[in-house]
C-alpha positions in Angstrom: -25.8 4.5 3.4 -24.3 7.8 4.1 -20.7 8.4 3.1 -19.0 11.7 4.4 -17.1 12.2 1.1 -20.5 12.1 -0.8 -22.3 14.3 1.7 -22.6 18.0 0.8 -22.6 18.8 4.6 -19.4 16.8 5.3 -17.2 17.3 2.3 -15.4 20.4 3.6 -14.6 18.5 6.7 -13.4 15.5 4.8 -11.2 17.8 2.6 -9.7 19.6 5.7 -9.0 16.2 7.5 -7.1 14.9 4.5 -5.1 18.0 4.1 -4.3 18.0 7.8 -2.8 14.5 7.8 1.0 14.5 7.9 1.3 11.2 6.1 -1.0 12.3 3.1 1.0 15.5 2.8 4.3 13.4 2.6 2.8 10.9 0.1 1.1 13.5 -2.2 4.0 16.0 -2.5 3.9 15.6 -6.3 0.4 14.6 -6.8 -1.9 16.8 -9.1 -4.8 14.6 -10.4 -8.6 14.6 -10.3 -10.0 11.2 -8.9 -13.5 10.2 -9.6 -15.1 8.1 -6.8 -18.3 6.3 -7.6 -20.4 4.5 -4.9 -23.6 3.0 -6.6 -25.4 5.9 -8.3 -23.5 8.6 -6.3 -20.1 10.1 -7.3 -17.7 12.9 -6.7 -14.4 14.2 -8.0 -11.6 14.7 -5.6 -9.3 17.4 -7.0 -5.8 17.3 -5.8 -3.1 20.0 -6.7 0.5 19.7 -5.5 -0.5 17.5 -2.8 -3.4 19.6 -1.5 -7.2 18.5 -1.9 -8.6 21.8 -3.3 -12.2 20.6 -3.8 -14.5 17.7 -3.6 -17.1 18.2 -6.4 -20.3 16.3 -6.0 -22.4 14.8 -8.8 -20.1 15.7 -11.7 -21.2 15.3 -15.3 -19.6 14.0 -18.4 -18.4 17.5 -18.9 -16.2 17.3 -15.8 -12.8 15.8 -16.6 -11.0 13.2 -14.3 -7.7 11.4 -14.3 -8.7 7.9 -13.0 -11.7 6.4 -11.2 -12.4 4.1 -8.3 -15.8 2.5 -8.7 -17.7 0.2 -6.4 -21.2 -0.6 -5.3 -22.7 0.9 -2.0 -22.3 -2.5 -0.3 -18.6 -2.8 -1.2 -17.9 0.8 0.0 -19.8 0.0 3.3 -17.7 -3.1 3.9 -14.4 -1.2 2.9 -15.2 1.7 5.2 -16.0 -0.4 8.3 -13.7 0.2 11.3 -12.7 -3.6 11.0 -13.4 -4.5 7.4 -14.2 -8.1 6.6 -11.7 -10.3 4.7 -10.8 -9.0 1.2 -12.1 -5.5 1.9 -9.2 -4.3 4.1 -7.3 -2.2 1.5 -7.7 -0.8 -1.9 -5.5 -3.2 -3.7 -7.3 -6.2 -2.3 -10.7 -4.8 -3.3 -9.4 -4.1 -6.9 -7.9 -7.6 -7.2 -11.1 -9.3 -6.0 -13.2 -7.0 -8.3 -15.1 -5.5 -5.5 -13.7 -2.1 -6.8 -12.9 -1.1 -10.4 -9.9 1.1 -11.1 -9.9 2.7 -14.6 -8.7 5.6 -16.5 -4.9 6.7 -16.1 -3.9 3.5 -14.3 -0.2 4.6 -14.5 -1.0 7.7 -12.6 -3.1 5.8 -10.1 -0.3 3.4 -9.2 2.3 6.2 -9.2 0.4 7.8 -6.4 -1.0 4.8 -4.8 0.4 5.6 -1.4 -1.4 9.0 -1.4 -4.6 7.4 -2.7 -4.6 4.6 -0.1 -3.8 7.1 2.7 -6.7 9.4 1.6 -9.1 6.3 1.7 -7.8 5.4 5.2 -8.8 8.8 6.4 -12.2 8.3 4.8 -12.6 5.1 6.8 -11.6 7.0 10.0 -14.1 9.7 9.4 -16.8 7.2 8.5 -16.4 5.8 12.0 -15.6 9.1 14.0 -12.1 7.8 14.7 -8.7 9.6 14.4 -7.0 8.9 11.1 -4.1 7.2 12.7 -2.6 6.7 16.3 -0.2 9.7 15.7 -3.1 12.0 14.9 -3.9 12.4 18.6 -0.2 13.2 19.6 1.0 16.7 19.5 4.3 17.4 17.7 5.9 18.6 20.9 5.1 15.2 22.6 6.6 13.3 19.6 9.7 15.3 19.5 11.0 13.7 22.8 9.5 10.3 22.3 11.5 7.3 21.5 9.3 4.6 19.9 9.5 1.1 21.4 10.0 -0.4 17.9 13.5 -2.1 17.6 15.3 -3.0 14.3 17.9 -5.7 14.0 19.6 -7.9 11.4 19.4 -11.6 11.2 21.9 -13.8 9.2 20.2 -16.8 7.5 21.8 -19.5 5.5 19.4 -20.9 2.9 20.6 -23.6 0.4 24.2 -22.4 0.9 23.5 -18.7 0.4 23.9 -16.3 3.3 21.3 -13.6 3.6 21.4 -10.6 5.9 17.7 -9.9 6.8 16.5 -6.8 8.5 13.5 -6.9 10.7 11.7 -4.6 13.2 9.7 -5.8 16.2 7.6 -4.6 19.1 5.3 -6.1 21.7 5.0 -9.3 23.7 2.9 -12.4 23.4 1.8 -14.4 20.3 4.4 -13.9 17.4 2.7 -12.1 14.6 4.8 -12.2 11.4 3.8 -9.4 9.0 5.0 -9.9 5.4 5.1 -7.1 2.9 4.2 -7.5 -0.7 6.5 -7.5 -3.6 8.6 -4.3 -4.4 7.8 -3.0 -1.0 9.4 -3.5 2.5 8.4 -3.6 6.2 7.4 0.1 6.4 4.0 -1.2 5.3 3.4 -2.3 8.9 4.7 0.9 10.7 1.3 1.8 12.3 0.7 -1.8 13.4 4.1 -1.9 15.1 3.2 1.1 17.1 -0.4 0.1 17.9 -0.4 -0.3 21.7 -3.7 -2.4 21.6 -2.1 -4.9 19.2 1.4 -5.0 20.8 -0.1 -5.8 24.2 -1.1 -9.3 23.0 1.2 -9.9 20.0 4.9 -9.8 19.4 4.8 -8.0 16.0 7.6 -8.9 13.7 8.0 -7.1 10.2 10.9 -8.1 8.0 12.3 -6.8 4.8 12.6 -9.8 2.3 15.9 -10.3 0.7 16.4 -7.8 -2.1 13.9 -5.4 -0.5 14.3 -2.5 1.8 17.3 -2.8 4.1 17.8 -6.5 3.3 20.4 -6.0 0.6 21.2 -8.8 -2.0 23.6 -11.4 -0.6 27.2 -10.7 -1.4 27.9 -14.1 -2.9 25.2 -14.0 -5.7 25.6 -12.0 -9.0 21.9 -11.0 -8.7 22.1 -8.7 -11.7 22.5 -11.7 -14.0 20.5 -14.2 -12.0 17.5 -15.9 -13.7 16.8 -18.8 -11.4 19.0 -21.7 -12.6 21.9 -23.2 -10.8 24.4 -22.5 -13.5 25.3 -19.3 -15.4 22.4 -17.2 -16.4 22.4 -13.8 -18.2 19.4 -11.5 -18.6 19.0 -9.4 -21.7 15.3 -8.1 -21.4 11.6 -8.9 -20.8 8.3 -8.0 -22.5 4.7 -8.5 -21.7 2.5 -10.6 -24.1 -1.2 -9.6 -24.9 -2.3 -12.3 -22.6 -0.4 -10.8 -19.6 2.4 -13.4 -19.9 6.1 -12.5 -19.7 8.7 -13.3 -22.3 12.3 -13.3 -20.8 15.2 -13.0 -23.2 18.5 -14.1 -22.1 21.1 -16.9 -22.1 21.4 -19.7 -19.6 23.7 -22.8 -19.1 21.4 -24.2 -16.4 19.7 -27.5 -17.2 17.2 -26.9 -14.4 16.1 -23.5 -15.5 12.7 -22.9 -13.7 9.2 -22.2 -15.1 7.6 -20.3 -12.3 4.0 -18.8 -11.8 4.0 -15.9 -9.4 1.1 -13.9 -8.1 1.5 -11.0 -5.7 -1.1 -10.4 -3.0 -3.0 -13.6 -3.6 
């Protein structure tokens, strides 16, 4: 299987395509790291300096330093780079969580620049399939300057168990309702490209909401959320710490007799 980012003939085209992408430039403004990409027995180092891919170095040795790595088998990369990936191969986080890919090295740096890294891999996918990196890539700036997108944003007031939430959502399209749920600590902007995808919105009414406490859905005015731990009486949070087994110890004070014990997993 030939991957352009590992092909000596294609690597300059890959580098130029990433650097030309407006979203990558925005996401990588403070990004200066070396990323080791491994596909089976082949590997390369993508060198990024101040948001610019300066070089893609093929077949590095142990003498070539890197900041963090993304490693997967050829079969995993082939599935990930398909135009329509199979389930569990659609994005980097899913591949890592399902152990199709391995992420190692400076994990903190990898997640600090996760947007830039995922956008770079989206461009790799587009190049693998001779497709534009994003719908906006085919539109000239002069055209975008006078274009009003059909996406509309509104607020919905919901009362849940006596608490009123003011929830922001964006929508576009007509047809079957398609609810797009962002992950924890994010917001509906995750779905910005899908909301503007004409092929999708011809058949689907796409709705992307910000969960309460996320994005434009501010915390409810009637809840002292900065002290809230989950009980129905007075709770006060002091601090939290991780255990060696990836558990969480919460330190605080509660007068709630129904203080919850909750297991939470983000992104399944």
